[in-house]
Residue, then its C-alpha position, 0 to 999 in steps of 0.5 A: m606306666r602312667r603319666i604327668v602333665l606336659a608343660t604344666v606342673v612338674l612336681f605333682g602333675v596337677s594341671s591349670a592348663p586349658a582343656a587341651a592339656s594331656c599327660f606325659p609318660s611317667s614311670t612308676q618310680s616318678t609317680f611315687d617319688r613326686n607325690p607326698a602321699v601314695v595309696i592303693a585304693t578302690v574307687f567307691e563313688q565317682r562324682e562331678a568334681s570329686i571321687a570317693i575311694a576306699v584306701e586299702r594300703s598307704l604306701k607313703g604319707g601315712v594316709p588312713t585306711g578306709r573311705m575318703d573323698l578326694a578332690n578331682p577337678l573338672t579338667s581334661i586330666r580328671l580321674d574318670v574310672p569305673v566304680g570298683t576299679r582297684l588302682g594306685l594313686g598319688l595324692r597332692t595335699l590341699p592347702q585347706g586340708g584333704y587331698e587331690t588327685n588326677d589321672c596323671n597320678r594313677a599307676d598300677p597298684d602292685a608296681l607302686a607297692l614294689a616302688a615303695g619297697p627295697r629298690p633294685a640297684y643293678v640291672v643285668g641284661g641277657r637272653r630273654a631276661l632282665l635280672l634285677l639285683d639289690r645293692r648286695g648283688r642279690e636277685q630281687r626279680r626277673i623281667n621277661v623280654p624277647g630275644l637277646v639283650s646285648a646292652v642295657s642303659r639307664g633311661l631318662q626317668p628313674g626306674v626305667v631301663a633302656l635295652r638294646t636287642a636285634a630289634g633296636v632300643a626299647y624301654r622297660d619300667v622295672f616296677s611294672a615290667e611293662p614297656f615304657f613309651g616315653p621319649p627316646t634317650p641317648f643310649r649310654a652303656s656303662r663301661a664300669f661293668s663287665i661280666k666274667g663267667r658268672r661274676l658281675l664286676r664293677n670297676g674290676r670288683r665283684v658285685a654279684t655271682l649271677p645265676a646260670g644263663r647268658w648275661t651280656s651287660a649291666t648298669s646301675l639304677r642309682 
């Protein structure tokens, strides 16, 4: 989970606000979707108003691999990380050419790589797990969670799921698998889904055959 600028610029997370500006929680998918270019890179050199990175992989925007310099303006949201840090970055194209980034467009590199690939269409909650399925009902991966998930719902941001357990409602980023600490959203469990034995149904039609286990609730992520 990373962040975007609060009450400044929504599209790219670039701030022209005063030094008190901060970043608002942003899901992995939001970070990926709002930026025209996304890379996995290692910080090569940190300068006063720029940063040099070594691009390992371009996930979006066709950024060449190898070393490149990014504008990194002197604001309260500038990217300031140790040399050698491997990270995922959303990049904004500058009018004069080149790219700019900031701390609000930083994300876990492996989570961003998942967001760049086939995305889950459904999430199923159950005992100690969230099960992510593609649109054909095939299992993509699982996220371990504590206790029994009694119901699931889409979160406010894309790629975030709300889950209800005995401890209350919590949120997970489906790409990083980490807890998401954004603002609470109304919990609206989908009435379109039901689970009969191991069959996941949507409006009475089978979507998937679930693996063995205790599964309680499902929702669409699209």
